[in-house]
Backbone bond lengths (Angstrom), bond angles and torsions (degrees), N, CA, C in turn:
res aa  C-N    CA-C-N  psi(-1)  N-CA   C-N-CA  omega(-1)  CA-C   N-CA-C  phi
1 S - - - 1.522 - - 1.531 113.96 -
2 S 1.351 117.78 -17.08 1.472 116.17 177.83 1.564 111.18 -75.75
3 G 1.295 118.86 -20.08 1.463 121.26 179.53 1.529 108.06 -73.03
4 I 1.350 119.65 -34.68 1.454 124.27 177.10 1.574 107.88 -67.80
5 N 1.260 118.38 -40.97 1.497 118.73 179.10 1.516 114.00 -67.07
6 A 1.341 113.96 -42.20 1.430 117.95 -179.83 1.583 110.09 -70.35
7 E 1.301 114.65 -30.27 1.516 117.84 178.23 1.563 109.32 -70.20
8 Y 1.298 112.46 -42.44 1.481 121.72 177.96 1.562 111.32 -59.84
9 G 1.358 112.57 -43.30 1.487 116.83 178.77 1.485 110.98 -67.21
10 A 1.355 117.89 -39.15 1.511 118.35 178.45 1.482 112.64 -64.26
11 V 1.335 118.00 -37.49 1.431 120.11 179.82 1.490 108.15 -66.27
12 N 1.276 122.37 -49.16 1.405 124.05 177.68 1.546 113.10 -60.60
13 Y 1.347 116.64 -34.80 1.410 115.63 176.28 1.571 112.57 -66.49
14 H 1.272 115.32 -40.76 1.518 120.13 177.85 1.490 112.15 -67.95
15 I 1.298 119.30 -40.52 1.483 121.88 -179.86 1.506 108.63 -67.98
16 G 1.307 118.39 -42.89 1.453 117.49 -178.37 1.471 114.02 -66.40
17 N 1.403 119.58 -40.48 1.443 124.25 179.99 1.447 111.81 -71.55
18 F 1.317 120.79 -34.18 1.460 123.63 -178.36 1.586 106.79 -74.94
19 F 1.398 120.05 -33.29 1.379 121.75 -179.71 1.610 105.31 -72.30
20 V 1.323 121.40 -35.04 1.493 119.53 176.71 1.498 109.48 -70.47
21 L 1.307 119.30 -32.50 1.462 124.00 176.67 1.507 108.13 -60.59
22 G 1.360 119.00 -49.62 1.398 123.99 177.09 1.470 112.81 -58.02
23 L 1.317 118.25 -44.13 1.511 123.94 178.00 1.567 107.41 -60.80
24 G 1.324 116.54 -41.99 1.474 120.95 175.18 1.525 112.87 -53.64
25 F 1.339 113.90 -48.19 1.463 119.57 179.97 1.594 108.64 -63.54
26 W 1.266 112.75 -43.55 1.521 117.02 179.71 1.563 109.72 -60.72
27 M 1.363 117.31 -43.39 1.403 120.37 -178.99 1.542 111.21 -64.96
28 L 1.337 116.78 -40.07 1.479 121.85 -175.68 1.607 109.43 -73.41
29 S 1.341 116.45 -31.62 1.405 121.24 -177.25 1.580 113.73 -78.86
30 D 1.381 114.59 -35.35 1.410 116.60 177.46 1.443 113.50 -109.40
31 K 1.253 117.07 96.66 1.467 126.43 -169.33 1.592 114.68 -68.36
32 S 1.284 116.11 -22.13 1.463 116.59 -177.51 1.558 113.20 -103.11
33 N 1.283 119.35 1.20 1.479 124.02 -173.87 1.550 105.90 -88.76
34 T 1.344 113.42 115.45 1.476 119.25 177.00 1.473 114.27 -78.05
35 T 1.375 114.13 -29.06 1.444 122.37 -176.89 1.584 111.34 -63.39
36 A 1.376 112.08 -41.03 1.424 120.15 -176.10 1.551 108.04 -62.68
37 S 1.328 114.12 -45.98 1.507 119.88 -174.20 1.527 109.61 -71.56
38 L 1.337 121.14 -28.98 1.486 126.46 177.22 1.512 106.48 -74.47
39 F 1.268 120.10 -45.86 1.488 121.37 -177.80 1.554 109.17 -65.17
40 F 1.368 114.08 -39.15 1.432 117.42 -176.35 1.615 108.71 -67.01
41 A 1.262 114.76 -46.48 1.570 119.22 -179.42 1.631 108.70 -59.22
42 T 1.297 111.78 -44.79 1.533 116.88 -173.78 1.465 106.46 -71.10
43 L 1.274 125.70 -39.61 1.482 126.98 -175.75 1.429 110.92 -79.11
44 V 1.369 121.79 -24.41 1.433 121.86 170.14 1.504 109.52 -66.10
45 A 1.354 119.73 -43.91 1.388 121.22 179.72 1.544 112.84 -64.26
46 A 1.382 114.94 -37.70 1.491 119.40 178.53 1.525 111.43 -70.23
47 T 1.260 120.99 -33.83 1.415 122.90 177.29 1.499 112.59 -72.89
48 A 1.365 116.84 -33.17 1.419 122.04 171.31 1.507 114.27 -56.55
49 A 1.383 111.95 -44.75 1.456 118.81 178.01 1.556 108.92 -66.21
50 S 1.252 117.99 -40.52 1.458 121.05 178.80 1.444 115.58 -66.79
51 D 1.373 116.58 -30.78 1.462 124.60 173.37 1.563 109.55 -63.56
52 I 1.262 116.33 -46.18 1.487 119.12 173.22 1.446 116.29 -57.25
53 L 1.303 114.14 -47.37 1.528 121.51 -179.93 1.565 109.41 -64.46
54 L 1.269 117.95 -41.46 1.414 121.92 178.77 1.595 111.09 -64.64
55 M 1.278 117.12 -41.22 1.403 122.67 176.95 1.582 111.62 -62.67
56 I 1.319 112.61 -42.62 1.472 120.53 177.47 1.580 113.03 -63.01
57 F 1.238 114.60 -51.23 1.478 123.41 -170.62 1.476 116.86 -83.55
58 F 1.386 117.00 -36.48 1.454 121.73 -169.60 1.473 111.64 -107.07
59 H 1.410 120.95 -38.17 1.403 116.07 -179.20 1.511 116.46 -82.19
60 I 1.275 116.19 -24.66 1.448 119.17 -177.17 1.595 112.61 -74.82
61 S 1.314 111.06 -25.08 1.562 113.59 -177.31 1.542 108.99 -93.00
62 E 1.281 119.13 -0.85 1.524 115.19 -176.61 1.516 107.34 -99.67
63 N 1.367 116.92 164.90 1.398 118.63 168.69 1.461 110.40 -77.71
64 L 1.293 116.29 137.70 1.483 123.64 -173.24 1.558 110.43 -81.86
65 N 1.355 114.69 74.52 1.472 116.46 174.95 1.557 107.30 -86.48
66 G 1.340 113.90 -174.26 1.496 115.11 -179.55 1.493 116.81 -62.22
67 N 1.294 118.61 -39.90 1.536 118.90 176.84 1.476 110.65 -64.13
68 T 1.318 119.64 -47.90 1.413 121.65 -179.54 1.511 110.79 -61.68
69 K 1.246 120.89 -43.84 1.484 123.31 177.01 1.528 111.68 -55.75
70 F 1.320 116.61 -45.44 1.438 123.00 177.60 1.417 113.27 -66.25
71 S 1.399 120.21 -39.82 1.334 122.58 177.55 1.557 111.94 -65.27
72 L 1.333 116.71 -44.07 1.509 121.92 176.77 1.519 108.86 -60.82
73 F 1.374 119.09 -40.73 1.431 120.71 178.23 1.527 111.85 -63.89
74 M 1.259 118.21 -42.77 1.521 122.30 176.00 1.495 113.82 -64.81
75 T 1.321 115.26 -35.63 1.480 117.74 175.74 1.491 108.85 -65.13
76 C 1.416 118.42 -45.81 1.417 118.25 179.83 1.547 115.16 -65.02
77 M 1.328 115.27 -32.08 1.470 117.34 174.75 1.439 111.23 -68.89
78 N 1.338 121.02 -41.51 1.430 125.07 172.91 1.469 112.45 -56.68
79 L 1.368 118.97 -40.97 1.418 124.16 -179.55 1.606 107.86 -69.03
80 F 1.274 121.06 -33.81 1.467 122.89 177.77 1.542 109.94 -66.48
81 L 1.316 117.89 -37.58 1.386 122.56 -179.74 1.523 117.61 -74.48
82 K 1.422 115.02 -26.46 1.364 117.24 -172.59 1.564 115.80 -68.86
83 P 1.312 123.12 -28.24 1.444 117.75 174.05 1.516 114.87 -66.30
84 A 1.329 118.68 -35.61 1.453 120.87 176.56 1.504 109.00 -70.92
85 T 1.289 119.19 -36.24 1.515 127.44 178.28 1.589 106.21 -62.56
86 F 1.363 114.03 -48.09 1.459 115.34 178.37 1.471 115.52 -63.43
87 L 1.286 116.27 -45.18 1.561 120.73 177.09 1.552 110.48 -59.97
88 Y 1.366 118.25 -37.27 1.414 117.32 177.67 1.516 112.89 -67.28
89 G 1.356 113.10 -42.05 1.545 120.32 179.29 1.537 107.10 -61.88
90 F 1.319 117.37 -50.32 1.456 120.65 -172.45 1.537 110.29 -68.78
91 S 1.347 119.64 -38.41 1.447 120.76 173.55 1.445 113.97 -64.17
92 E 1.337 117.64 -36.09 1.408 126.68 178.61 1.597 108.65 -63.18
93 H 1.333 115.12 -42.36 1.426 123.28 -176.34 1.583 105.57 -70.92
94 K 1.375 115.99 -43.82 1.537 113.70 177.08 1.536 113.90 -63.51
95 R 1.301 117.41 -33.80 1.469 122.97 178.20 1.586 109.81 -66.80
96 R 1.290 113.13 -40.63 1.513 115.77 -179.26 1.498 112.23 -72.79
97 V 1.327 117.29 -32.92 1.413 120.84 -177.84 1.592 110.77 -78.09
98 G 1.252 111.33 -39.91 1.542 117.06 -177.49 1.501 109.51 95.98
99 S 1.299 111.67 171.01 1.510 117.11 -175.49 1.517 110.76 -73.71
100 D 1.310 116.83 -31.65 1.567 117.86 179.68 1.451 110.45 -90.42
101 G 1.323 125.18 -1.30 1.417 121.87 -174.33 1.486 119.49 68.98
102 E 1.398 112.62 26.25 1.472 120.25 -175.50 1.531 110.36 -72.37
103 G 1.301 118.89 -33.65 1.488 118.44 -174.57 1.573 108.77 -97.02
104 S 1.287 123.23 20.06 1.407 121.77 -175.91 1.495 112.49 -80.02
105 G 1.330 120.96 -12.02 1.483 118.95 -177.33 1.461 114.95 83.72
106 Y 1.259 117.72 -2.36 1.451 123.44 -178.74 1.547 107.81 -75.74
107 T 1.338 116.46 129.43 1.464 121.14 176.50 1.506 107.32 -108.38
108 N 1.363 116.27 124.55 1.448 118.56 176.09 1.541 111.04 -86.80
109 F 1.251 117.78 111.30 1.417 119.83 -176.71 1.524 113.33 -88.21
110 D 1.328 116.51 5.01 1.534 117.65 178.03 1.501 108.82 -86.59
111 T 1.294 122.20 -14.48 1.444 123.74 178.75 1.589 109.77 -93.15
112 D 1.242 115.04 165.98 1.467 119.70 173.04 1.420 114.53 -57.21
113 V 1.307 117.34 146.98 1.487 119.52 177.71 1.561 112.10 -76.76
114 S 1.242 119.44 127.45 1.448 124.43 -178.51 1.578 106.40 -81.49
115 P 1.288 110.04 133.61 1.510 117.17 -177.03 1.544 112.50 -64.01
116 T 1.312 117.56 -18.78 1.510 117.95 176.85 1.464 116.59 -68.03
117 Y 1.385 116.28 -23.96 1.465 116.94 178.68 1.509 115.98 -94.30
118 L 1.426 116.66 1.89 1.418 119.48 177.37 1.474 112.99 -94.55
119 P 1.329 119.30 150.34 1.416 120.62 174.95 1.564 111.95 -66.09
120 D 1.293 117.99 164.73 1.425 119.17 -175.63 1.451 115.52 -65.49
121 H 1.310 121.98 -25.79 1.357 119.97 -173.65 1.551 112.35 -94.43
122 I 1.349 118.38 5.51 1.527 120.62 174.49 1.492 105.56 -115.79
123 T 1.391 113.71 133.90 1.421 121.04 177.40 1.518 105.83 -95.84
124 P 1.374 111.65 145.52 1.536 113.50 -178.81 1.548 109.20 -71.64
125 P 1.338 115.09 157.35 1.462 117.29 -179.88 1.530 109.77 -75.32
126 V 1.321 117.01 153.72 1.388 125.54 -178.50 1.558 106.98 -83.19
127 P 1.362 122.57 121.66 1.415 117.71 -178.38 1.554 109.62 -63.73
128 G 1.314 115.14 141.22 1.399 124.95 174.76 1.557 113.36 82.56
129 V 1.298 119.15 1.09 1.509 119.06 179.84 1.502 104.60 -105.55
130 D 1.317 112.71 124.43 1.476 122.86 174.34 1.435 113.22 -85.07
131 I 1.420 117.05 119.17 1.443 119.60 -179.19 1.540 114.05 -82.10
132 G 1.277 113.68 -6.38 1.478 121.00 -179.13 1.531 110.84 82.64
133 N 1.265 116.42 -167.55 1.442 119.80 -179.50 1.572 113.52 -87.41
134 P 1.361 119.59 112.43 1.421 121.37 -174.42 1.442 116.28 -72.48
135 I 1.315 120.10 -4.04 1.430 121.43 -177.10 1.575 110.71 -96.61
């Protein structure tokens, strides 16, 4: 039964890292997208945590033959590269958002609605006028 668990962990390891690789390509190809850079930095940190857990649970219980030693070495090398990758993704996100957070895509709903964001057929509400219960 330990072979099934180790195989399951290896599949999750590969899927997670290939998904992060795809997000990295998305982040590099779309220079103005802040979502891609945030997802990339977040998932690099998550896969670093999963690398540590996989090393703890799957590599320690196996016999250390040649393939397992190489797999453990490659996981360690991947872990050594992840902090630099995370810092690059996070700095790329900060660069895209800007210092004031203007490009973050966050909409503050506490302020009055600007008429420039509304379609032509909708008039903006008048501040301070209660329209009552619409139901």
